[in-house]
C-alpha positions, 0 to 999 in steps of 0.5 A: 845092604843094611838089616833092619830088626824091630827093636822090642822091650826084651831088647833094652838094657835094664834100668834100676829105678835109682838111675831112672831118677836120677835121669829124670832129674837130670832132664828136669834141672837142663831146662832151667840151665840158662836161668839165673835165680837171684835171692837176699842173703841176710847181711850179706846183699844180693845172691846170684846163682847161675846154672854150670853143669852136671859134674863129679869131680870134687872142687878145690879149696871149698868149705863143705857141709853134710846135709841130712834130710829127714828120713835119714838120706845125705848130701853134701854142698860145698861152697868157694872158700874165698866166695865163703870168706866174703859172705861171712865178712859182709854179714859180719860187716868186717873188711873183705879177705886178704888172704884164704884160709879155712873158716873158724867155727863161728864163721861156719855157722854164719855161712851155714845160717845162709845156706839153711835159708836157700835150702828152706826154699825146697819143699822138704827139711833138711838139717846142716851138720856143721861139724863134718865136712864130707857126705855121710849118714844113711843115705850115703851107706846105703848106695842111694844114688846122688847128683852132682850139681855145679852152679856159679855164684856171686855175692858180697863182691866175690864168685865161686862155684857151689856143688851140691851132692843130693838125691834126685827128689832133693831137686825140686827147682825144675819143672816138676816140682809140683810131684813134691807136693802133698797127696792130699794136696794132688788129690784135690787138684785133681777135682779142680778144673780152671780155665787158662786164656792164651793173650795176644794183646789188649787195650781200650776202647771207649764205650761209645766206639764199642757199641758203634763198632761193626762187622769191617772195623778193625781195633788196633792194638797200640803198642803191639807191634806185628809179629815176624814170622809164625811165631807169636809172644802171648800170655797165659793168663789163668785168674790174677797170675800171667806167663810168657809164652810162645805160640806156634803151629797150635801150640802153646810153649810156656817160656817162664813161670807165673806172676801175680798181676794186677787183678781185671776189673770185674763187672758189679751188679746192679740192684733196683731198689724201692726206697726213695730219697726225695721227689724230682721233676721231670726235667730233673730225672731228664737231666739226669739221665743225659749225664748219665749217657755221656758219662757212660759212653766216654767210660774206658773198657779194656779189649783183650785179643784171645787166641783161645781158652784152654781147661785144665785140671788142678794137677795140670796147673800145678805141674805148669812151668817154663817148657810146659806144652798146651794145645791152643786148639787153633791154629791161624789169625781168628781171635776173639775180642774179649770185654768184661770177660765176655767174647764181644767180637771175633776176628782176624788179626791183620797189619795195620801200621806195623801194629797188630789189629784184629778185624771184626767179622763176627758180632757176638752180643746178647 
């Protein structure tokens, strides 16, 4: 018969802060393992980096560079030599390499320049030592923990492995990158609040159709297919930025990062003035009002189906990334129909010939 004993903190193994930081960084990078990151290399075309894994073994035939940050901590970048030769040749406008060899001092300088431009994407200053071909510096001397990350790179018609050995907080490409921001920014963000809307679909109605709609009518979102199963694809929108997400059981899971989108038109405030530019007859006034009424009736208005809204602090917004989970607060098929930033009606999701629809159950007009 098995014996079950309670687990207490005293029985757990002690782990140093360094090992804990390494474990946290590993999980952060693991969240992005299926993502391909692309960027442009000056003179060498596009570079694509894909995740391979964590590996402590050295790569054969590489060009290595020492890395040192402003605090004296050291790291190392090792680049497949064939890939390095191809990138340097493309940058200098030379033919593709025919044989594998070590890079000369000038070639290492070119490759180091590309490496510096890539490292500049991190939120810290990292210097590159072109003279050394090993990990050196105070960080390694103090026994600081390093994480070895292996990536697959493609550029200039060649592909190869890139291996980076770095302290945990250098790896700021994961969902916790916002923690590296300045304390002043974090303190200001803690005092801010914003609203994130969870949007299911959008369509356009004419003003006359909007005015005539009532309880029982359905709004069809053309092009938005009725979802199979219980999971729904949505967008999380904050201002003029949106991110893809999935909704299931009242929770919103981000499926990607935020990107800039076209801003929605904001309602303008019309003010009546006492100035008159000329006298108009009653017939002219009546004709003008009729023309304006017809124009207003045909004006398009964007209607957005919202599953809900979430109030977030500024620091929470900074921490959002792929895999982040937001509690929607309600689950089911009830949605808000929003026009011009205001809730116009509420309804329930319905399947209309395979397309997403909302049957109005309540009007919320002022």
